[in-house]
NUMI-832721 format. One line per 10 residues: number of its first residue (from 1); for each residue x, y, z of C-alpha. Coordinates in pm, 1 decimal, padded with zeros to 6 digits. Example, Ala and Ser with C-alpha at 12.3 -4.5 7.8 and 13.67 -1.06 7.14 Angstrom:
<pts>
1> 01230.0:-00450.0:00780.0 ~ 01367.0:-00106.0:00714.0
</pts>
This chain:
<pts>
1> 01660.5:01148.6:-01630.1 ~ 01450.3:00841.9:-01552.9 ~ 01100.9:00896.6:-01420.9 ~ 01080.5:00774.8:-01066.4 ~ 00818.6:00503.6:-01030.9 ~ 00533.2:00603.1:-00805.9 ~ 00420.4:00407.4:-00502.5 ~ 00103.4:00205.9:-00463.7 ~ -00072.5:00243.2:-00130.1 ~ -00306.5:-00049.0:-00063.6
11> -00558.2:00007.8:00212.2 ~ -00666.4:-00321.4:00369.1 ~ -00971.5:-00239.5:00576.2 ~ -01140.0:-00463.7:00828.7 ~ -01513.8:-00426.8:00763.8 ~ -01617.1:-00708.2:00995.3 ~ -01780.8:-00710.4:01333.8 ~ -01870.5:-00443.0:01582.1 ~ -01619.6:-00166.7:01511.3 ~ -01684.9:-00175.3:01142.6
21> -01876.1:00146.3:01093.4 ~ -01644.0:00396.4:01259.9 ~ -01339.4:00207.4:01133.4 ~ -01477.6:00211.9:00781.2 ~ -01562.9:00581.3:00793.7 ~ -01216.3:00663.4:00925.2 ~ -01052.7:00454.0:00653.6 ~ -01267.8:00614.2:00386.3 ~ -01171.1:00962.0:00500.1 ~ -00803.6:00870.8:00519.1
31> -00807.8:00706.1:00174.7 ~ -00964.0:01011.5:00010.6 ~ -00716.1:01245.8:00182.5 ~ -00421.2:01029.2:00082.5 ~ -00548.9:01011.9:-00272.7 ~ -00541.4:01389.5:-00289.3 ~ -00178.9:01382.7:-00167.7 ~ -00091.5:01089.2:-00393.2 ~ -00231.9:01265.6:-00697.0 ~ 00046.3:01521.1:-00667.7
41> 00321.9:01263.5:-00621.6 ~ 00206.3:01019.4:-00893.1 ~ 00113.4:00752.9:-00639.6 ~ -00181.0:00520.2:-00678.8 ~ -00424.5:00404.0:-00415.9 ~ -00603.7:00069.7:-00393.8 ~ -00867.6:-00041.2:-00147.1 ~ -00932.3:-00395.3:-00025.0 ~ -01205.6:-00456.7:00230.2 ~ -01256.2:-00783.0:00413.2
51> -01570.8:-00909.7:00578.9 ~ -01796.0:-01213.0:00554.3 ~ -01605.3:-01504.3:00399.8 ~ -01358.7:-01325.8:00174.4 ~ -01172.8:-01005.3:00093.6 ~ -01251.4:-00804.8:-00216.7 ~ -01070.0:-00541.4:-00415.7 ~ -01320.3:-00257.6:-00394.8 ~ -01095.3:-00014.4:-00573.8 ~ -00825.4:-00137.2:-00812.9
61> -00507.8:00077.0:-00821.2 ~ -00614.2:00423.0:-00934.5 ~ -00541.0:00792.4:-00917.4 ~ -00907.7:00880.5:-00958.9 ~ -01046.9:01054.1:-00652.0 ~ -01404.1:01048.9:-00787.7 ~ -01392.0:00673.2:-00844.3 ~ -01247.5:00614.1:-00497.4 ~ -01523.0:00815.1:-00327.9 ~ -01786.8:00632.9:-00526.8
71> -01655.7:00284.5:-00436.3 ~ -01596.3:00380.2:-00075.4 ~ -01955.0:00487.3:-00028.7 ~ -02081.2:00144.7:-00129.0 ~ -01853.0:-00056.9:00097.9 ~ -02026.0:-00357.4:00261.5 ~ -01987.0:-00416.4:00637.7 ~ -02038.7:-00686.1:00901.8 ~ -01975.4:-01058.6:00933.3 ~ -01654.6:-01258.0:00969.5
81> -01291.7:-01148.9:00942.2 ~ -01102.0:-01316.2:00652.3 ~ -00771.8:-01138.9:00719.1 ~ -00540.8:-01398.9:00560.2 ~ -00731.9:-01365.9:00233.0 ~ -00704.9:-00985.4:00250.2 ~ -00324.1:-00998.0:00289.6 ~ -00306.3:-01248.0:00005.7 ~ -00513.2:-01024.3:-00220.6 ~ -00289.7:-00727.3:-00137.1
91> 00018.5:-00929.4:-00236.8 ~ -00136.7:-01025.1:-00570.2 ~ -00257.4:-00673.6:-00653.9 ~ 00079.4:-00522.8:-00558.9 ~ 00286.0:-00772.5:-00759.2 ~ 00064.0:-00725.6:-01064.1 ~ 00097.0:-00347.2:-01037.8 ~ 00476.0:-00376.1:-01014.2 ~ 00486.5:-00598.4:-01323.9 ~ 00247.6:-00404.5:-01544.6
101> 00255.7:-00045.3:-01425.8 ~ 00488.8:00229.8:-01317.7 ~ 00475.4:00116.7:-00955.8 ~ 00789.5:00071.0:-00747.7 ~ 00714.7:00054.6:-00376.8 ~ 00397.3:-00107.1:-00245.9 ~ 00277.9:00002.0:00095.8 ~ 00001.1:-00206.3:00251.3 ~ -00185.1:-00013.7:00520.2 ~ -00392.0:-00260.3:00721.1
111> -00657.7:-00108.8:00949.0 ~ -00769.8:-00389.3:01176.9 ~ -00750.1:-00538.1:01524.2 ~ -00562.7:-00830.7:01369.8 ~ -00815.6:-01095.7:01461.6 ~ -00903.1:-01346.4:01192.0 ~ -01181.5:-01602.3:01207.2 ~ -01218.0:-01712.2:00844.3 ~ -00957.8:-01954.3:00702.5 ~ -00804.7:-01900.7:00358.1
121> -00954.5:-02227.4:00228.0 ~ -01305.1:-02091.3:00290.2 ~ -01223.1:-01756.7:00124.7 ~ -01098.4:-01920.8:-00194.3 ~ -01373.8:-02182.8:-00198.6 ~ -01150.0:-02482.3:-00132.0 ~ -01266.7:-02576.6:00217.6 ~ -01304.4:-02946.3:00289.1 ~ -01657.5:-02990.9:00429.2 ~ -01544.9:-03298.7:00624.0
131> -01240.3:-03136.7:00785.0 ~ -01268.0:-03004.3:01140.9 ~ -01281.1:-02622.4:01156.9 ~ -00953.9:-02443.2:01227.5 ~ -00906.3:-02333.5:01586.3 ~ -00790.3:-01987.7:01692.9 ~ -00423.7:-02086.2:01706.6 ~ -00432.3:-02232.6:01354.1 ~ -00614.1:-01927.2:01217.9 ~ -00356.9:-01698.7:01375.9
141> -00069.2:-01904.9:01238.8 ~ -00218.9:-01886.9:00889.0 ~ -00239.8:-01505.8:00909.2 ~ 00117.7:-01479.5:01041.5 ~ 00244.8:-01704.7:00761.3 ~ 00063.5:-01489.6:00503.4 ~ 00217.5:-01177.7:00660.1 ~ 00563.8:-01339.5:00643.8 ~ 00510.2:-01410.3:00273.9 ~ 00414.0:-01044.9:00220.4
151> 00730.0:-00936.1:00402.1 ~ 00952.1:-01133.6:00163.4 ~ 00816.5:-00962.8:-00149.8 ~ 01045.2:-00708.8:-00314.7 ~ 00965.0:-00345.2:-00233.7 ~ 00665.2:-00438.1:-00017.8 ~ 00600.8:-00289.2:00325.5 ~ 00320.0:-00355.0:00570.6 ~ 00190.0:-00092.4:00807.9 ~ -00048.5:-00227.1:01073.9
161> -00282.1:00030.4:01226.3 ~ -00422.7:-00146.4:01530.5 ~ -00773.5:-00029.3:01618.4 ~ -00828.4:-00278.3:01898.3 ~ -00958.4:-00149.6:02232.7 ~ -00674.0:-00194.2:02477.5 ~ -00859.6:-00375.0:02754.2 ~ -00929.1:-00663.4:02518.2 ~ -00602.7:-00640.4:02327.0 ~ -00465.4:-00968.9:02202.6
171> -00150.7:-00813.2:02058.4 ~ -00206.9:-01002.0:01733.9 ~ -00179.4:-00693.7:01511.4 ~ 00168.9:-00630.5:01651.1 ~ 00270.5:-00990.2:01576.4 ~ 00140.0:-00957.0:01219.5 ~ 00349.2:-00642.1:01166.5 ~ 00656.4:-00818.8:01307.5 ~ 00600.9:-01125.3:01086.2 ~ 00596.2:-00901.7:00777.8
181> 00892.5:-00697.8:00908.2 ~ 00661.3:-00400.3:00891.2 ~ 00561.9:-00110.1:01112.7 ~ 00300.5:-00107.6:01386.1 ~ 00093.6:00178.4:01528.3 ~ -00176.4:00158.9:01789.7 ~ -00468.6:00392.8:01713.4 ~ -00761.7:00286.1:01931.8 ~ -00963.3:00595.3:01844.6 ~ -00908.1:00563.6:01475.0
191> -01018.2:00893.0:01325.0 ~ -00955.1:00958.4:00957.9 ~ -00709.3:01230.5:01060.5 ~ -00512.1:00997.3:01288.1 ~ -00499.9:00721.1:01028.1 ~ -00415.5:00966.7:00750.9 ~ -00132.6:01125.6:00950.1 ~ 00029.2:00794.1:01038.4 ~ -00008.9:00661.1:00683.5 ~ 00127.4:00982.7:00527.3
201> 00429.4:00968.1:00758.8 ~ 00486.7:00601.0:00673.2 ~ 00469.9:00675.9:00300.5 ~ 00720.3:00958.5:00345.5 ~ 00950.8:00724.9:00543.8 ~ 00932.2:00461.3:00271.3 ~ 01043.6:00709.2:00010.6 ~ 01305.2:00869.8:00230.1
</pts>
């Protein structure tokens, strides 16, 4: 009887801009709740936040609820939105976990309005100072291409939880989900309960 490999749930949380605080608090609550559930099903949870010029892995894949709470409390907020870098980081963390650990499925749960304004070259420190800055269309294309790459990885799924207020909706989060062949949910009032419920359901669907 082979042990079934657990899943890795990677939270990718937008900590940039104006909605950051309530979005962050909701994500923190959801992550802690999911960790408690994951603990029983041998799943791991990882947390990547993105703001300023780059994304960072705040919590490497773990089953430790205490460690998660600790890292979550010290999460930085504000600044730009380096979404392409965040998706890239999630791909790297997930692939590494699949290679080295007992991880089968990787579910990336991205809580964001889908808008990016920091190019990948800036995030990884390879920006050409003489090159003209990327415009909105180029930034969007870069994010969609990164999402497509994520969608081609074995046993990877992307779940986009769109927190954008509808009257200013750009629909980008939906396009990102489609590019990654993932799932999309619109949760404008993103409470930790709402996020947790949708994520729990998505995890159950993945395993079903």
